[in-house]
C-alpha positions in Angstrom: -59.2 75.5 79.6 -56.0 75.7 77.6 -53.0 73.4 78.6 -50.9 76.4 79.6 -53.7 77.6 82.0 -54.0 74.1 83.5 -50.2 73.9 84.0 -50.2 77.4 85.6 -52.9 76.5 88.0 -51.1 73.2 88.9 -47.9 75.2 89.6 -49.8 77.6 91.8 -51.4 74.7 93.7 -47.9 73.2 94.3 -46.5 76.5 95.4 -49.4 76.9 97.8 -48.9 73.4 99.2 -45.1 74.0 99.5 -45.9 77.0 101.8 -48.3 74.8 103.8 -45.6 72.1 104.2 -43.0 74.7 105.4 -45.4 76.0 108.1 -47.0 72.7 109.2 -46.1 70.9 112.4 -44.5 67.4 112.5 -47.9 65.8 113.4 -50.8 67.4 111.5 -54.6 67.1 112.2 -56.5 64.0 111.2 -57.8 65.5 107.9 -56.4 66.8 104.6 -58.2 69.1 102.3 -57.3 70.5 98.9 -55.7 73.5 100.7 -53.4 71.3 103.0 -50.7 68.7 102.5 -48.0 66.8 104.3 -44.6 65.6 103.3 -41.1 64.7 104.7 -41.3 63.7 108.3 -44.8 65.1 108.8 -47.6 62.9 109.9 -51.4 62.8 109.7 -52.7 61.6 113.1 -56.1 60.0 113.8 -58.3 62.1 116.2 -57.4 60.0 119.3 -53.8 59.6 118.2 -54.1 55.9 117.8 -52.8 55.7 114.2 -50.6 57.8 112.0 -50.1 58.2 108.3 -46.9 59.4 106.6 -43.7 58.4 104.8 -41.6 55.7 106.3 -38.5 53.7 105.4 -37.4 50.1 106.1 -33.9 48.9 106.7 -32.3 51.9 104.9 -33.3 55.4 104.0 -33.1 55.0 100.2 -36.7 53.6 99.7 -39.7 55.5 101.2 -43.3 54.5 101.3 -46.6 56.1 102.3 -48.2 54.0 105.0 -50.3 53.8 108.1 -49.1 52.4 111.5 -50.0 52.2 115.1 -48.6 55.3 116.8 -47.4 53.3 119.8 -45.7 50.8 117.6 -44.3 52.5 114.4 -42.9 49.2 113.2 -46.4 47.8 112.9 -47.2 49.2 109.4 -50.8 48.1 108.6 -51.2 49.6 105.2 -48.9 50.8 102.4 -49.9 52.9 99.3 -46.9 52.7 96.9 -45.9 49.1 97.7 -44.0 48.5 94.5 -43.0 52.1 93.6 -41.0 53.6 96.4 -39.7 57.2 96.7 -35.9 57.6 96.9 -36.0 60.5 99.4 -38.6 61.4 102.0 -38.0 65.1 101.5 -39.3 64.9 97.9 -42.6 63.3 98.8 -45.9 65.3 99.0 -49.2 63.8 100.1 -52.2 65.9 99.0 -55.7 65.9 97.5 -55.5 66.7 93.7 -57.8 69.0 91.9 -59.8 66.1 90.6 -60.4 64.8 94.1 -57.9 62.0 94.4 -55.4 61.5 97.2 -52.0 61.5 95.5 -48.3 60.9 96.4 -46.1 63.2 94.4 -42.4 63.2 93.9 -41.1 66.7 93.8 -37.6 65.5 92.7 -39.1 64.1 89.5 -41.1 67.1 88.4 -44.0 66.4 90.8 -44.6 63.0 89.2 -47.6 61.0 90.6 -46.1 58.0 92.4 -49.5 56.7 93.7 -53.1 57.8 93.4 -56.3 56.6 95.1 -58.1 56.7 91.7 -61.5 57.2 93.3 -64.5 57.2 91.0 -65.9 60.3 92.6 -64.2 63.5 93.6 -63.2 63.9 97.3 -62.8 67.2 99.1 -61.5 65.8 102.4 -59.3 62.8 103.5 -59.5 61.7 107.1 -57.5 59.1 109.1 -59.8 57.5 111.7 -58.9 55.9 115.1 -59.7 52.4 113.6 -56.8 52.9 111.1 -59.1 53.5 108.1 -58.1 56.3 105.7 -61.4 57.6 104.2 -62.0 60.1 101.3 -65.4 61.9 101.3 -67.2 64.2 98.9 -68.8 67.5 99.7 -72.0 65.7 100.9 -69.9 63.6 103.4 -70.3 60.4 101.4 -67.3 58.0 101.4 -65.9 57.7 97.9 -62.7 55.7 98.8 -61.3 54.0 101.8 -58.1 52.1 102.6 -60.1 49.3 104.2 -61.3 48.4 100.7 -57.6 48.0 99.6 -55.8 46.1 102.3 -52.1 45.2 101.9 -51.0 42.4 104.3 -53.1 43.4 107.3 -56.8 43.4 108.3 -57.8 45.7 111.2 -60.9 45.8 113.3 -63.8 46.6 110.9 -62.0 45.8 107.6 -63.4 43.1 105.4 -62.0 40.0 103.8 -64.3 38.8 101.0 -66.0 39.9 97.8 -68.6 42.4 96.6 -70.8 40.2 94.4 -72.4 43.2 92.7 -69.2 44.9 91.5 -66.8 42.0 91.7 -64.5 44.0 94.0 -62.3 41.6 96.1 -61.0 42.4 99.6 -57.9 40.3 100.0 -54.4 40.6 101.4 -51.0 39.8 99.9 -47.8 39.3 102.0 -44.8 41.5 101.9 -41.9 40.3 99.8 -39.7 40.4 102.9 -39.5 42.1 106.3 -37.9 45.2 104.7 -39.8 45.0 101.4 -43.5 45.8 101.4 -44.0 45.0 97.7 -46.5 42.2 97.0 -45.0 38.8 98.0 -45.8 35.2 97.1 -48.8 34.7 99.4 -52.4 35.8 99.0 -55.3 35.6 101.5 -58.6 35.5 99.7 -62.2 34.4 100.2 -63.2 31.4 98.0 -67.0 31.8 97.3 -67.3 28.8 95.0 -69.3 26.5 97.4 -69.6 27.2 101.1 -67.3 30.3 101.5 -64.0 29.8 103.2 -60.7 31.7 103.4 -57.7 30.4 101.6 -54.0 31.2 101.6 -52.4 30.8 98.1 -48.7 30.5 97.4 -47.6 31.2 93.8 -50.9 30.2 92.4 -51.3 27.0 94.6 -53.4 26.5 97.7 -51.4 26.3 100.8 -53.9 26.6 103.7 -57.7 26.9 104.1 -59.7 27.7 107.2 -62.6 25.5 106.4 -66.2 26.9 105.7 -68.0 29.2 108.1 -70.3 27.1 110.4 -72.3 29.8 112.1 -69.8 30.3 115.0 -66.4 30.0 113.4 -64.5 28.6 110.5 -64.6 24.8 110.6 -60.9 24.4 110.8 -60.2 27.1 113.4 -61.6 25.8 116.7 -59.5 28.2 118.8 -61.3 31.2 117.3 -63.8 31.0 120.1 -61.1 31.2 122.8 -60.5 34.9 122.2 -64.2 36.0 121.8 -63.7 38.1 124.9 -61.3 40.3 122.9 -62.9 40.3 119.5 -66.3 39.6 118.0 -66.7 38.0 114.5 -69.3 38.7 111.8 -69.8 36.6 108.7 -72.0 38.0 105.9 -73.3 35.9 103.1 -76.0 37.6 101.0 -76.7 38.1 97.3 -74.7 41.3 97.4 -71.7 40.4 99.5 -69.6 37.6 101.1 -67.3 38.9 103.8 -65.7 38.2 107.1 -65.2 41.0 109.6 -63.8 41.0 113.2 -64.2 43.9 115.6 -62.2 44.6 118.8 -64.6 44.7 121.7 -65.0 47.9 123.7 -62.1 48.1 126.2 -60.0 45.5 124.4 -56.5 46.3 123.1 -55.9 46.9 119.4 -55.5 43.7 117.3 -54.6 42.9 113.7 -54.7 39.9 111.4 -51.5 39.7 109.4 -50.4 37.6 106.4 -46.6 37.4 107.1 -43.8 36.8 104.6 -43.8 33.0 105.2 -47.5 32.7 104.4 -48.8 32.3 108.0 -51.9 34.2 109.1 -51.4 35.6 112.6 -53.8 37.3 115.0 -51.7 39.7 117.0 -52.8 41.8 120.0 -51.0 44.9 121.3 -50.5 44.7 125.1 -49.1 48.2 125.4 -45.5 47.1 125.0 -45.4 44.1 122.7 -47.4 42.4 120.0 -48.6 39.0 121.2 -49.5 36.2 118.8 -52.9 34.8 119.9 -53.5 32.6 116.9 -51.5 31.4 113.9 -52.4 29.3 110.9 -51.2 26.9 109.5 -50.7 25.4 113.0 -49.1 22.2 112.0 -48.5 19.9 109.0 -52.1 18.8 109.0 -53.0 22.4 108.1 -51.0 22.2 104.9 -53.5 21.9 102.0 -54.0 18.3 100.8 -51.4 16.8 103.1 -53.2 13.4 103.1 -54.7 13.6 99.6 -58.2 12.7 98.5 -60.3 10.8 101.0 -57.4 11.0 103.5 -57.7 12.3 107.0 -54.9 14.0 108.9 -54.3 13.5 112.6 -51.6 15.9 114.0 -51.2 13.9 117.3 -50.9 10.5 115.8 -47.7 8.5 115.3 -48.6 8.3 111.6 -50.0 11.6 110.5 -52.2 10.4 107.6 -54.9 7.8 107.5 -57.7 6.8 105.3 -61.4 7.4 106.0 -63.2 4.2 106.9 -64.0 2.3 103.7 -60.9 3.5 101.9 -57.4 2.2 101.4 -54.2 4.0 100.3 -54.0 4.5 96.6 -50.3 3.8 96.6 -49.2 1.6 99.6 -45.6 2.0 98.6 -45.7 5.8 98.8 -47.6 5.6 102.1 -44.8 3.4 103.6 -42.4 6.2 102.7 -44.7 8.7 104.5 -45.9 10.3 101.2 -49.7 10.3 101.5 -50.4 13.1 98.9 -51.9 10.5 96.5 -54.7 9.9 99.0 -57.0 7.0 99.3 -59.4 5.0 97.1 -62.6 3.1 98.0 -62.2 -0.5 99.1 -65.7 -1.3 97.9 -67.5 0.4 94.9 -70.8 2.2 95.7 -74.0 0.4 94.6 -76.5 3.3 94.8 -80.2 2.4 94.6 -80.4 1.5 98.3 -77.1 -0.4 98.4 -75.2 2.3 100.2 -75.3 4.0 103.6 -73.5 6.8 105.5 -70.7 6.6 108.0 -70.3 9.4 110.5 -66.7 10.8 110.7 -66.7 12.9 113.9 -64.6 15.9 115.0 -63.2 17.1 111.7 -62.5 20.2 109.7 -64.9 19.9 106.8 -63.3 19.0 103.4 -62.8 21.7 100.8 -66.2 22.9 99.6 -65.1 24.1 96.1 -67.7 22.6 93.8 -70.1 21.6 96.6 -73.8 22.4 96.8 -75.0 24.6 99.7 -78.6 25.1 100.9 -78.7 27.1 104.1 -82.5 26.6 104.4 -82.6 22.8 104.4 -82.6 20.7 107.6 -79.8 18.2 108.2 -82.3 15.3 107.8 -83.4 16.7 104.4 -79.8 17.1 103.5 -79.2 13.4 104.1 -82.3 12.4 102.1 -81.1 14.5 99.1 -77.6 13.0 99.3 -79.0 9.5 99.5 -81.1 10.0 96.4 -78.3 11.4 94.3 -75.8 8.7 93.3 -73.1 11.4 92.7 -73.3 12.7 96.3 -70.2 11.4 98.2 -70.8 13.2 101.6 -72.9 15.8 103.4 -72.8 17.9 106.5 -74.6 20.7 108.3 -73.6 24.2 107.1 -74.5 25.7 110.5 -73.7 23.9 113.7 -75.9 26.1 115.9 -79.1 24.5 117.3 -77.9 21.0 116.7 -77.0 21.5 113.1 -79.0 23.1 110.2 -78.4 23.8 106.6 -76.9 21.5 104.0 -73.5 21.1 102.3 -73.2 18.2 99.7 -70.0 17.0 98.1 -70.1 15.3 94.7 -66.5 14.2 94.2 -63.3 13.7 96.1 -63.1 14.8 99.8 -59.9 16.9 100.0 -58.1 18.3 103.0 -60.0 16.7 105.9 -58.4 16.7 109.3 -59.3 16.1 112.9 -59.7 19.2 115.1 -60.9 19.9 118.6 -64.6 20.5 118.7 -64.8 19.6 115.0 -67.9 18.8 113.0 -69.7 15.6 111.9 -69.2 14.6 108.3 -71.5 11.9 106.8 -69.6 9.9 104.2 -71.3 7.6 101.6 -70.0 4.0 101.9 -71.0 0.6 100.5 -73.3 -1.2 102.8 -70.7 -4.0 103.2 -68.2 -1.6 104.7 -70.9 -0.4 107.2 -71.9 -4.0 108.1 -68.2 -4.7 108.9 -68.4 -2.1 111.6 -71.7 -3.5 112.9 -70.2 -7.0 113.2 -67.3 -5.6 115.1 -69.7 -3.8 117.4 -71.7 -7.0 118.0 -68.5 -8.9 119.0 -67.6 -6.1 121.3 -71.0 -6.4 123.1 -70.5 -10.1 123.7 -67.0 -9.5 125.1 -68.2 -6.8 127.4 -71.1 -9.0 128.7 -68.6 -11.8 129.5 -66.3 -9.4 131.3 -69.1 -7.9 133.3 -70.3 -11.4 134.4 -66.8 -12.4 135.4 -66.3 -9.2 137.3 -69.5 -9.8 139.2 -68.4 -13.3 140.3 -65.0 -12.0 141.5 -66.4 -8.9 143.3 -66.9 -10.6 146.6 -63.4 -12.1 146.7 -61.9 -8.8 145.6 -63.7 -7.0 148.4 -62.2 -9.4 150.9 -58.7 -8.9 149.5 -59.0 -5.1 149.7 -60.2 -5.3 153.3 -57.2 -7.5 154.2 -54.8 -5.2 152.4 -56.1 -2.1 154.3 -55.8 -4.0 157.6 -52.2 -4.9 156.9 -51.4 -1.4 155.7 -52.8 0.1 158.9 -50.4 -2.1 160.9 -47.5 -0.9 158.6 -48.4 2.8 159.2 -47.5 2.6 162.9 -44.2 0.9 162.1 -43.5 3.5 159.3 -44.2 6.4 161.6 -41.5 5.3 164.0 -39.0 4.9 161.2 -39.7 8.4 159.7 -39.4 10.1 163.0 -35.8 8.9 163.1 -35.0 10.0 159.5 -36.4 13.6 159.3 -36.8 16.6 161.7 -40.3 16.8 163.0 -42.8 19.6 163.8 -45.7 19.6 166.1 -49.1 19.8 164.4 -50.1 22.9 166.4 -46.9 24.7 165.3 -47.8 24.2 161.6 -51.5 25.0 162.3 -50.4 28.3 163.8 -48.0 29.0 160.9 -50.8 28.5 158.3 -53.6 30.2 160.2 -55.3 26.9 160.8 -54.6 25.7 157.2 -56.7 28.6 156.0 -57.8 28.5 152.4 -56.5 32.0 151.8 -53.0 30.6 152.4 -53.5 27.8 149.8 -50.8 28.0 147.1 -51.3 24.7 145.2 -52.7 21.2 145.1 -50.7 18.1 144.5 -51.7 14.5 143.8 -52.0 13.7 147.5 -52.8 16.9 149.3 -52.9 20.7 149.5 -49.9 23.0 149.8 -50.2 26.1 152.1 -47.9 29.1 152.6 -46.9 29.4 156.3 -44.7 31.6 158.5 -42.9 30.2 161.5 -42.5 32.0 164.8 -39.0 33.1 163.8 -40.3 34.7 160.6 -39.2 31.9 158.3 -41.6 31.3 155.3 -42.3 27.7 154.5 -44.5 25.6 152.2 -46.6 23.1 154.1 -47.9 20.1 152.1 -50.8 18.5 154.0 -52.2 15.1 153.1 -55.9 14.9 154.1 -56.9 12.2 156.6 -58.8 10.4 153.8 -55.7 10.2 151.6 -53.1 9.3 154.3 -53.2 5.6 153.4 -53.4 6.1 149.7 -50.3 8.4 149.7 -48.3 6.6 152.3 -45.8 5.2 149.8 -45.3 8.6 148.2 -44.9 10.3 151.7 -42.3 7.8 152.8 -40.5 8.2 149.4 -40.2 12.0 149.9 -38.9 11.6 153.5 -36.5 8.8 152.6 -35.1 10.5 149.5 -35.3 14.3 149.6 -34.1 14.5 153.2 -30.8 13.0 152.0 -30.4 15.4 149.1 -28.5 18.7 149.2 -28.3 20.7 146.0 -28.9 24.3 145.0 -31.4 23.2 142.3 -33.5 20.8 144.4 -36.2 22.0 146.8 -35.1 21.4 150.4 -37.2 19.4 152.8 -37.2 21.1 156.2 -39.1 18.4 158.1 -42.3 16.5 158.6 -45.2 16.0 160.9 -47.0 12.8 161.8 -50.1 13.2 164.1 -52.7 10.4 164.2 -53.8 10.1 160.6 -52.2 13.4 159.5 -49.1 13.3 157.3 -47.5 16.7 156.6 -44.2 17.7 154.8 -42.6 21.1 155.3 -40.4 22.6 152.5 -38.5 25.8 151.9 -40.9 28.4 150.5 -40.5 29.4 146.8 -41.9 32.9 146.4 -42.3 32.7 142.6 -44.2 29.4 142.7 -43.9 26.9 139.8 -42.4 27.4 136.3 -45.7 26.7 134.5 -47.3 29.8 136.1 -44.8 31.8 134.1 -44.1 30.1 130.7 -47.8 29.3 129.9 -49.2 32.7 131.0 -49.2 35.2 128.1 -49.1 38.1 130.5 -46.2 36.7 132.7 -43.9 34.9 130.3 -42.7 38.2 128.9 -40.8 38.6 132.2 -38.8 35.5 131.4 -36.1 37.1 129.2 -33.8 34.7 127.4 -31.0 34.9 130.0 -33.5 34.0 132.7 -34.8 31.1 130.7 -31.3 29.8 130.1 -30.6 30.0 133.8 -33.7 28.0 134.5 -32.8 25.4 131.9 -29.2 25.0 133.2 -30.6 24.9 136.8 -32.9 22.0 136.0 -30.1 20.2 134.0 -27.7 20.6 137.0 -30.4 19.3 139.4 -31.0 16.2 137.2 -27.3 15.6 136.8 -26.9 15.6 140.6 -29.8 13.1 140.9 -28.4 10.8 138.2 -24.7 10.9 139.0 -23.4 13.2 141.7 -25.6 12.3 144.6 -24.7 9.5 147.0 -28.2 8.2 146.4 -28.6 8.3 142.6 -32.2 8.3 141.5 -34.7 8.9 138.8 -37.3 11.7 139.4 -39.9 10.2 137.0 -42.3 13.2 137.1 -40.2 16.1 135.7 -42.5 18.8 134.3 -43.0 22.6 134.5 -45.4 22.3 137.4 -42.7 20.5 139.4 -40.0 23.1 138.8 -40.2 25.8 141.5 -38.7 29.3 141.3 -37.3 31.2 144.3 -37.1 34.9 144.9 -34.0 35.2 142.5 -35.7 33.0 139.9 -33.4 30.1 140.7 -35.0 26.8 139.5 -35.5 24.0 141.9 -36.9 20.5 141.2 -39.6 19.4 143.5 -42.1 16.6 144.2 -40.1 13.4 144.8 -43.1 11.3 145.7 -42.6 8.8 142.9 -38.8 9.1 142.5 -36.8 5.8 142.4 -33.4 4.9 143.7 -30.9 3.3 141.2 -27.5 2.0 141.8 -25.8 3.0 138.5 -26.4 5.0 135.3 -26.8 1.9 133.2 -29.5 0.3 135.3 -33.0 -0.2 134.0 -36.1 -2.0 135.3 -39.5 -2.9 134.1 -42.5 -1.9 136.3 -46.2 -2.6 136.1 -47.0 0.6 138.1 -47.0 3.4 135.6 -46.7 6.8 137.3 -46.2 10.3 136.1 -47.8 12.8 133.7 -48.7 12.1 130.1 -51.1 12.6 127.3 -52.9 9.6 125.7 -53.5 10.2 122.0 -53.6 7.1 119.8 -51.2 5.4 122.2 -49.0 6.3 125.1 -45.7 8.0 125.1 -46.2 11.7 124.8 -46.6 14.6 127.1 -43.7 14.3 129.5 -43.6 10.5 129.6 -41.1 8.6 127.5 -42.5 6.1 125.0 -40.6 3.1 126.5 -42.0 3.8 129.9 -45.6 4.5 128.9 -45.8 1.4 126.7 -43.5 -1.2 128.4 -42.9 0.2 131.9 -39.2 0.4 131.2 -37.6 2.6 133.9 -34.1 4.2 133.3 -32.4 7.5 133.7 -33.3 8.2 130.0 -36.9 8.6 131.2 -35.9 11.8 132.9 -33.8 12.9 129.9 -37.0 12.6 127.7 -39.0 14.7 130.2 -36.2 17.2 130.2 -36.3 17.5 126.4 -40.0 18.2 126.5 -39.6 20.8 129.3 -36.7 22.4 127.4 -38.9 22.9 124.3 -41.7 24.3 126.4 -39.4 26.8 128.1 -38.1 27.9 124.7 -41.4 28.2 123.0 -43.7 29.3 125.9 -46.2 26.6 124.7 -47.5 23.5 126.4 -47.1 20.0 124.8 -50.7 18.9 124.9 -53.5 17.3 123.0 -54.4 19.6 120.1 -50.8 20.9 119.8 -48.0 18.4 119.6 -45.0 20.5 120.5 -42.4 17.8 119.7 -43.9 17.3 116.2 -44.0 21.1 115.6 -40.4 21.5 116.8 -39.3 18.7 114.5 -41.1 20.2 111.5 -39.4 23.6 112.0 -36.0 21.9 112.5 -36.4 19.9 109.2 -37.3 23.1 107.4 -34.3 25.0 109.0 -36.8 27.3 110.7 -36.0 26.3 114.3 -35.9 29.8 115.6 -39.6 30.2 114.7 -40.2 28.0 117.8 -38.7 30.7 120.0 -41.3 32.5 122.1 -42.2 35.8 120.3 -42.2 37.4 123.7 -38.4 37.2 123.8 -37.4 36.6 120.2 -37.1 40.2 119.2 -35.0 41.1 122.2 -32.4 38.4 121.6 -28.9 39.1 120.4 -27.4 37.0 117.6 -25.4 35.0 120.2 -28.6 34.3 122.1 -30.5 33.3 119.0 -27.6 30.8 118.2 -27.9 29.5 121.8 -31.7 29.1 121.3 -31.1 27.1 118.1 -28.6 24.9 119.9 -31.0 24.2 122.8 -33.8 23.3 120.4 -31.5 20.7 118.8 -30.6 19.4 122.2 -34.3 19.1 123.1 -34.9 17.0 120.0 -32.0 14.8 120.8 -33.5 14.2 124.3 -36.9 13.1 122.9 -35.6 10.6 120.4 -37.6 7.3 120.4 -34.8 4.9 121.6 -33.3 5.5 125.1 -29.9 4.5 123.7 -30.1 7.4 121.3 -30.6 10.1 123.9 -27.7 11.8 125.6 -27.0 11.4 129.3 -27.5 14.5 131.5 -23.7 14.6 131.9 -23.5 15.3 128.1 -26.5 17.7 127.9 -24.9 20.6 129.8 -21.7 20.6 127.6 -23.9 20.5 124.5 -25.9 23.5 125.5 -22.6 25.3 126.4 -21.1 24.6 123.0 -18.4 22.5 124.7 -19.5 19.3 122.9 -20.4 18.7 119.3 -24.1 18.1 118.5 -25.3 15.2 116.5 -28.3 15.5 114.2 -31.4 14.2 116.0 -33.6 11.4 114.5 -37.2 12.0 113.9 -39.1 11.7 117.2 -42.4 9.8 117.6 -45.2 10.4 120.1 -45.8 6.7 120.6 -44.3 3.3 119.8 -44.1 2.6 116.0 -46.6 0.4 114.2 -45.4 -3.1 113.9 -47.0 -4.3 110.7 -47.8 -3.0 107.3 -51.5 -3.5 108.1 -51.0 -1.3 111.2 -49.4 1.4 109.0 -52.0 1.4 106.3 -55.1 1.1 108.5 -54.8 4.2 110.7 -58.4 4.7 111.8 -60.1 8.0 112.2 -61.9 7.2 115.4 -60.8 9.7 118.0 -62.7 8.4 120.9 -59.5 7.4 122.5 -57.8 10.8 122.2 -58.0 11.6 125.9 -55.4 13.8 127.6 -54.7 12.6 131.2 -52.7 14.2 133.9 -52.1 11.6 136.5 -50.1 10.9 139.6 -50.8 7.2 139.9 -52.1 4.8 137.3 -51.6 1.2 138.4 -51.8 -1.8 136.1 -52.8 -4.9 138.0 
């Protein structure tokens, strides 16, 4: 065909398409053929209307892109065709199937120049957008010749693959946007590394930034929380001679989800709840997820006072750098390997497996065979199971440095080659421990009889005190008859149960006059155990009158029964809102600030404005109740303590409250000085308020597996504090509210500083949050008391047997 004839036919096609565009509706069918096209503000919709394809603009109308988005959330663009070559006007864009069977984006303003083409190897006669968000081109026989799922941008949808086609070399990877309003390829890439045991990596400007760990049959080794949303999505990992890929699929009836590589390099699993996108998972999660944070043969512990430690049998390569908290140089062996039967294996438990690049993988070997192979090869430094199902099967062997190892919940066992002398050291320690335990048990048996007599005498004396105490209480607090409260709660029926505390069950009740009340009933078996706390509540809360404190209406003492009656709080406790993904969206920023100020005013009243100044000692989200108008009220004064002045402090052996126990005390809601030394002061409540403040802002709980304080500090240091703000409210905040959130985060970090003298008093906290008082820069917080010697700093052990999270009401040291 002569060129003139080709150009003539091309003009006729464009003229035909122009007529089609003029007569088409704003939302077209789900398919395009060589006789149809879309352009301008027209859309191609999937059959069920779930996704749309068309031209869109970001931030301004001078740059237009061809993309796919969720119809219910147009801002959620999941695929972009012309990422780095935008149109300058939507009216000039035409999307059509060319004569050679490619899907093309033409610019009519530039002489119908081709801006983007699918460049499929075979000719397509139809293009269809499906309800899973996949744009597919098919030939006359219905065979798919090109699909958008094979060319992801920054998003993976249900059914799209991340990985590699080992036959053709095709790679299914993602690259971040340059910025929120620029979809051109950014600095981050999300790819499958197939060299060794396959795992997903995030690269930043050619350097590794984050890795998921290898697939272990159930999940990626470093992503234990993948299994927590298996009710929403199912995972499939394929590793054959033809393909290595990872695919997730939304379960039937589940909402639409997407996996996004955002502009800051974080991978986020987001789920559409019908109104908002909720973040269900994000990685990196903390500093331990940053690649190589602790260097070769180092192990990272995100909940430890010192983040990096050395694997047993290794010491810091540069002690001076480690003292400055720079552990990137890693660790070196303390004893050289002997090989030839002079070595053994140490089991490092609960970890994300080290990077597998360069490792040897045999899925068919047993774990025992894997150990024998590693033992017989002097170059093998460690081994582990490649599949954790069925007790562990398959074999991964490492032959060099172990890089990027960290502790994770439900982590794997890693067997590390050590010199026999390093293993014997552990055996000697164990033998000494056995002797010590035997001596302790023998001593305990000898003291058992005398201890029993002492307990019996104490109970007898306590029973005599109960009668005396009952007479005192009846004079301090209004009383109710037991039958009155029994009738109000339908006989303490379980259907009226609204909560459980450390010493009893709380029921909703309705008095004869219609008044709703909360009835806290101590069981007969616990009446002696909780006597001190019961007396404390009656003595203290009955004397308090403040809008932000729960009001005690009265009590009931009948035989062994001890009952407290409070005003009823219809919205229950704060933790039922902020830690519930479906409810915390109701807590808009203004409501959260009202709650924060309410708690702060309640504490200020306790510390300074009340006639009976006191420390609450158990401030936490579960002990902040919300009334019908969402007014916050502090509750549960069972372990509160009277003080005469702000400067007072005491030391107690009776540690009470709520805390986590990682490597040492002093996290959760409990201040370090109280958990470690029993030091009681008003600053104890200030620390708890700081933790609570960060939880309200973030919507996340400070707990084992996620150290909220450390996370908040990391973001503050990187000038990214607002990333801590709960995504459920962040997008709806004004600039002034975002500024207020940043201020509150800084106040929270001031409140959780290590030294009590560094924390602000509650009288200063409220002006700080109201911008009436200048803010100081907080010092780095710690989760426990600092190590006291260089040896303590350099010998952080990896044994996590003590990493136990406890929520207690009464832990007594005797």
